[in-house]
C-alpha positions in Angstrom: 0.0 0.0 0.0 1.1 3.5 -0.8 0.7 6.1 1.9 1.6 9.8 1.6 2.5 12.6 4.0 2.0 16.0 2.5 4.0 18.3 4.7 4.2 22.1 4.7 7.4 23.7 6.0 7.7 27.1 7.7 4.5 27.1 9.9 4.9 30.1 12.1 7.0 32.2 9.7 4.4 34.7 8.7 0.6 35.2 9.1 0.1 34.5 5.4 2.0 31.2 5.6 0.0 30.2 8.6 -3.3 30.9 7.0 -2.4 29.2 3.8 -1.2 26.1 5.6 -4.4 25.7 7.6 -6.6 26.4 4.6 -4.6 23.8 2.5 -5.4 21.3 5.2 -9.0 22.1 5.6 -9.9 22.7 2.0 -7.2 20.6 0.3 -5.0 17.6 0.7 -2.3 18.8 3.2 -1.9 16.5 6.1 1.1 17.7 8.0 3.3 20.8 8.8 6.4 21.7 10.8 6.5 24.6 13.2 9.3 27.1 13.5 9.8 27.7 17.3 11.6 31.0 16.5 9.1 32.1 13.9 7.7 35.7 14.1 4.1 34.2 13.8 4.7 31.3 16.2 1.8 32.2 18.6 -0.7 32.4 15.9 0.4 29.1 14.4 0.0 27.4 17.7 -3.6 28.8 18.1 -4.4 27.6 14.6 -2.9 24.2 15.2 -5.2 23.8 18.3 -8.2 24.3 16.1 -7.0 21.7 13.5 -6.7 18.5 15.5 -6.2 16.3 12.5 -3.2 18.3 11.2 0.1 16.7 12.1 2.5 19.3 13.6 6.2 18.6 13.9 9.3 20.7 14.6 10.9 22.6 11.8 14.4 22.8 13.4 16.0 26.2 12.6 19.7 26.8 12.6 19.7 29.5 10.0 17.9 32.8 10.1 16.4 34.6 13.1 17.2 34.4 16.8 17.7 31.1 18.7 15.3 29.9 21.3 18.2 29.0 23.7 20.3 31.6 25.4 22.8 32.6 22.7 25.6 32.6 25.3 25.0 28.8 25.7 25.3 28.0 22.0 28.3 30.2 20.9 29.2 28.1 17.8 25.8 28.5 16.3 25.4 32.2 16.5 27.0 35.4 15.2 28.4 38.1 17.4 24.9 39.7 17.5 23.4 36.6 18.9 21.5 35.6 15.8 21.8 32.6 13.6 23.8 33.0 10.3 21.8 33.4 7.1 24.2 31.6 4.7 23.6 27.9 4.2 26.9 27.3 2.3 28.8 29.1 5.1 27.0 27.1 7.8 27.8 23.8 5.9 31.5 24.8 5.6 31.7 25.6 9.4 30.0 22.3 10.3 32.3 20.3 8.0 35.3 22.0 9.5 34.2 21.0 13.0 33.6 24.6 14.0 30.0 23.9 15.1 29.7 22.0 18.4 27.2 19.1 18.5 26.4 20.0 22.1 25.2 23.4 20.9 22.9 21.8 18.3 21.6 19.5 21.1 20.9 22.5 23.4 19.1 24.5 20.7 17.0 21.6 19.5 15.9 20.9 23.1 15.0 24.5 23.6 12.9 24.6 20.4 11.1 21.4 21.2 10.6 22.7 24.8 9.0 25.9 23.5 6.6 24.0 21.2 5.6 21.5 24.0 5.1 24.4 26.5 2.6 25.8 24.0 0.6 22.6 24.1 1.8 21.0 20.9 3.2 17.4 21.0 5.4 17.2 17.9 4.8 14.3 15.5 8.3 14.5 14.0 11.3 16.7 13.3 12.7 18.1 10.1 15.0 21.0 9.5 14.9 24.5 7.9 16.9 24.5 4.7 17.6 20.7 5.0 20.5 21.3 7.5 20.0 17.8 8.9 21.2 16.3 5.7 24.7 17.0 7.1 25.8 13.9 9.1 27.2 16.0 12.0 24.0 18.0 12.4 21.9 14.9 12.1 23.9 13.0 14.7 23.4 15.7 17.3 19.8 16.1 16.3 19.1 12.3 16.4 20.6 12.0 19.8 18.5 14.9 21.2 15.4 13.6 19.5 15.8 10.2 21.0 16.2 11.7 24.5 13.1 13.9 23.9 11.0 10.9 22.8 10.5 12.2 19.3 11.2 9.1 17.2 10.1 10.2 13.7 12.2 12.3 11.3 12.2 13.5 7.7 14.2 11.4 5.3 15.7 14.3 3.4 17.0 12.4 0.4 15.1 11.9 -2.9 16.1 9.5 -5.7 18.0 11.2 -8.5 15.7 9.7 -11.2 12.7 11.2 -9.3 14.5 14.6 -9.0 15.1 14.6 -12.8 11.5 13.6 -13.6 10.0 16.2 -11.4 12.4 18.9 -12.6 11.2 18.2 -16.2 7.6 18.3 -15.3 7.8 21.5 -13.3 10.5 23.5 -15.2 12.6 23.7 -12.1 15.9 25.5 -12.3 19.0 23.4 -12.9 20.5 24.8 -9.6 17.6 23.1 -7.7 18.3 19.8 -9.4 22.0 20.1 -8.6 21.1 20.8 -5.0 19.0 17.6 -4.8 21.9 15.7 -6.4 24.4 17.1 -3.9 22.2 16.4 -1.0 22.2 12.7 -1.8 26.0 12.4 -1.0 25.6 11.8 2.7 22.5 9.6 2.4 24.4 6.5 3.6 25.4 8.4 6.8 21.8 9.3 7.4 20.6 5.7 7.3 23.4 4.6 9.6 22.7 7.3 12.2 19.0 6.8 12.0 19.3 3.1 12.7 21.8 3.8 15.5 19.3 5.9 17.4 16.3 3.8 16.3 14.4 6.6 14.6 11.7 6.2 12.0 11.6 7.9 8.6 9.5 7.6 5.5 10.6 5.2 2.7 10.5 8.0 0.1 10.9 11.7 -0.1 10.1 14.3 -2.9 10.1 18.0 -3.2 13.7 19.2 -2.9 14.5 19.4 -6.6 11.3 21.3 -7.2 11.2 23.6 -4.2 8.7 26.3 -5.0 7.7 24.7 -8.2 5.3 22.0 -7.0 2.4 23.0 -9.2 -0.7 20.8 -9.7 1.0 19.3 -12.8 4.2 18.5 -10.8 2.2 17.2 -7.9 0.3 14.8 -10.1 3.7 13.7 -11.6 5.1 13.2 -8.1 2.2 11.0 -7.1 3.0 8.6 -9.9 6.6 8.2 -8.7 5.8 7.1 -5.2 7.2 3.8 -4.1 5.3 1.3 -1.9 5.3 2.2 1.8 5.2 5.7 3.3 6.5 8.7 1.4 6.7 12.5 2.1 6.2 15.3 -0.3 7.7 18.6 1.0 5.8 21.8 0.2 5.9 25.5 1.0 2.4 27.0 0.7 1.8 30.6 1.6 0.4 34.0 0.6 2.7 36.5 -1.1 1.8 39.5 1.1 3.7 42.5 2.4 4.9 40.6 5.5 6.5 37.9 3.3 8.0 40.5 1.0 9.7 42.1 4.0 11.2 38.8 5.1 14.3 37.1 4.0 12.9 34.3 1.8 13.5 33.5 -1.9 10.1 31.8 -2.1 7.3 34.4 -2.6 4.9 33.8 -5.6 6.2 30.2 -5.5 4.3 29.7 -2.2 1.0 30.7 -3.8 1.7 28.2 -6.7 2.2 25.4 -4.2 -0.9 26.5 -2.2 -3.0 26.4 -5.3 -1.7 22.9 -6.1 -2.8 21.7 -2.6 -6.4 23.0 -2.9 -6.8 22.0 -6.6 -9.5 19.3 -6.8 -7.3 17.6 -9.5 -4.6 16.9 -7.0 -7.1 15.0 -4.8 -8.2 13.1 -7.9 -4.6 12.2 -8.7 -4.2 10.6 -5.3 -7.5 8.7 -5.7 -6.5 7.4 -9.1 -3.4 5.9 -7.6 -5.2 4.6 -4.5 -2.9 6.5 -2.2 -3.9 7.1 1.4 -3.0 10.4 3.0 -1.4 10.1 6.4 0.7 12.1 8.9 3.9 11.1 10.7 1.7 9.7 13.5 1.0 6.7 11.3 4.7 5.9 10.7 5.5 2.7 12.5 
């Protein structure tokens, strides 16, 4: 049997993203989302989540952009001199690879973010990461250890098959740089599996969405559905409204979020799932 988690990242980032995610769940096919504990619209997201009991809500672990939840003085290797997270993903990856980011700092910050979400009354279904930082083995090892201690045993598998990346890029007209990013992200996939098993964490069998980030139109979504393997898969999405608040933020996804929102509420997307006899689930059903 094929089961599918449709997860929206960035819950709590802006009012428009929050509203689009909840609407995509109520009126469309979205089943899951991940909450940014340091997001400017965190409190509103929590209130909306309480009203949508069937929506799975996980942790969107943030190590890039914004302020940390933990005391910046306790996580010195993760923050700049001003106490904020860095913005550059390549710079962060270079520092982690060089051993300049301490695993204990990652552990501390993850526990602080999960603690804030739990204190707000949300029990996380799973953990993923903003900008896919947990694809790096050193980040994932620290994250996996902390997740296990916290009792959160489900995590995003951040690696998609190259043939799927290529097929979706063609169907969506995604930029070659996104396809290259998906290919590069596969390099540490063996490390991910080894660490996941070491800490006895659960992850979906398949993952789609990285190569077409911001390009998951109704057409691309229908194509993605046909690529799903047996078992449980996740499709990553970024729905939202391109409003003034989003324009003022530091995000490259603006109109793209409206495109992905439209795909989630398009009746044809639901019909595509029905044609393939795919059951929509959340990370709660991952066993």
